[in-house]
Steps between C-alpha positions, in 0.01 A plus 500: 500500500810363693696226342526165682839410654731298279541145580821386688569144414647288775714190474541314827770239568396255770166363614538410868430701823633832364360434149165476649527811704648703213229384252229611732676842525523555120131389472378730772711833495313683224165407643551709817763752409518749208804388300663648180495150349288189543687184586419194280591151601667396179732209546607277796811282496586208713714185474235241489256506209190353674549727808566818317190428283285456809640812657425704187138393511478554875669842514359642168787500262424494128805280419766280673825363412780283659779743381540826680708611199172513298379786713830694440475444124134589473476867377142517641611455852587827704578379844677191634402396845748256661353270772755219484756380745800727556749315291311600178435863566836616353483343158123586447531856623801582286342356189177694560675830554726454199184430297329827616263344738392655836581248780333412839747263673405316824734544793765438590643645177738209430692233688829692510631848527678463169183414312314778671776749394450404146129524528517838659738622239284383223192656654681839520592479138157391382332790698695736269293342218177533682492140638375471869584241750395425853584227762200331667518607869142503520460564878580860433154527345313415814310815584595483879869474410487767249329726757778403747765633247292830456493555869872451524564739223270750662716487810234333727770267663756773511865393474535118448669336775447136454332253262396136510332259262400149501353265256362181667347192323453142608445312175833314554459430868400134421828313444325273251364789274606408147813636320410790254709733277492745783734282690754448218763769506568459112146605436413732789825665577442491876223382743309712744768763463419578128151378485340691778785693661544699172158642547562651846845628390325691229227627721738625774696694239196619324300623796809649686656657181832363617711215343649215700880565513622197697381183657581234749325176424436135590331236296384157587358194312276341760385200302793372274295257296150486353288230340561493123126430433174601651167670466544879479254734667558867474875559538553178708311184536571145627789306365530124436701387797534149362720616194814700434602815666679783336761739651381844582756759375354828626444646843181456695566789741691831471566744780705814446573846630510786265651846513343765268696746321449765773621261771161398624490127611224253427419131539358274231361140518391276235382151559277221361502312834285728712206260605174685486619793305356473150614828334616727790686758290567774764673839482550758772665850487579673822593857505549800731130609468316159456480183343316300209449120520345263262419115471390368173272244676291809582576669165236766503619636840794735590599578859637840563633649817525870558756580776423874484147436640431576866618220726143391594402456129812317376461148363502323159193599292357250251447662161265309264662586158193479287424873474489673160797706644711193534724389195298293242196464723266738324483277189356204699224459744316709768701587804556208733464231222858371500729402229688182460839361379416501135430880500876559557575352161223700335646822641842390364352470149327829540817674582691340217240577242478854605877532483502357154230746399682798657842401372612491857726241684300284746621399850652267612740531216740229411763718654313502840457121463870452450568680829277247672688214332824659636347496847422123452848433378650692803295307742629159360853641491460605872376153599786330323744729692371442851223766484764771451355850419511501122454813265234500245600592148715411200787446734319224698687164496328200362433207721758300328752771557427512881512124525828462331 
């Protein structure tokens, strides 16, 4: 008689938007996928006692605490899942890896290249001890996008000639939307650039198989102050216009050109000011033989163009990526019954748990996430230097250096 998978006890830090999404993933993964271990929602940590207690009950955690250090010190916990603002990732991840815990860390990896370098080095050392780590670029786990990568690897588009990506949202388009931690550079690191731009940077590199080598970028803060108080709804809400306003210290919009390592050019846009665009995360790869194009607002669809087809039959074809042959899709519903945003996190957990069970390093690694952080830093450095083309890598000047 086969033995049951061993439990994999999870300690989660943070109970907000990402805490909810990750909790759902840990609860769900083993119920639809065969896994070498069964995730158990062991303990959740958060700053406010009443709020973290409510989150524990709502999300299904057995215990709760206001000290993330309790999760690190608990020998029963195997995985630390970091869903807090970026300014805390570095300290928590280093402590977890040193304690021999596997780590899932939300993106971007940290708020600076220096912190990301330390985290990547610690993850590399921990991997030699069998400790696995992954950065939460969850959009990779969208079946249609994973299929796009598969097509590119198989040569469907031929030689890549141009890439483009956009991440368009409108939750800050209202100038009186309230101040949040995402608008504070000390907590968030950057604005639209790091929050949503990081996703499309990762996707462009992952799908194309090519790293960004240089950038030319421009940033803008469209609304310089926000109401300090207000009613939150989703990511935004309605601020109290009769009270104090606080300074926004991050960008609202980021526009930048990229040059990939093989010289191919691309264009990237990230904004939270695009009225009517709720979560339009778009990626397109153009090659010598065809193209693939994706928009997350139609997340179950991939558009493909075969330039080798006869002229009378050329045109973009809509592929509904819900067939059993598409990545991840076979574990879910019958063909045509689409998946949602939450499934990307479930797939992320599946890949991490399988990597732990196989003794393999999951992707995106902290080293891959470090390169994304270096791209972000290069965009900021380019902006500070009159949008000059700026190389990506350890040699990239900091914003302070280019402003001096």
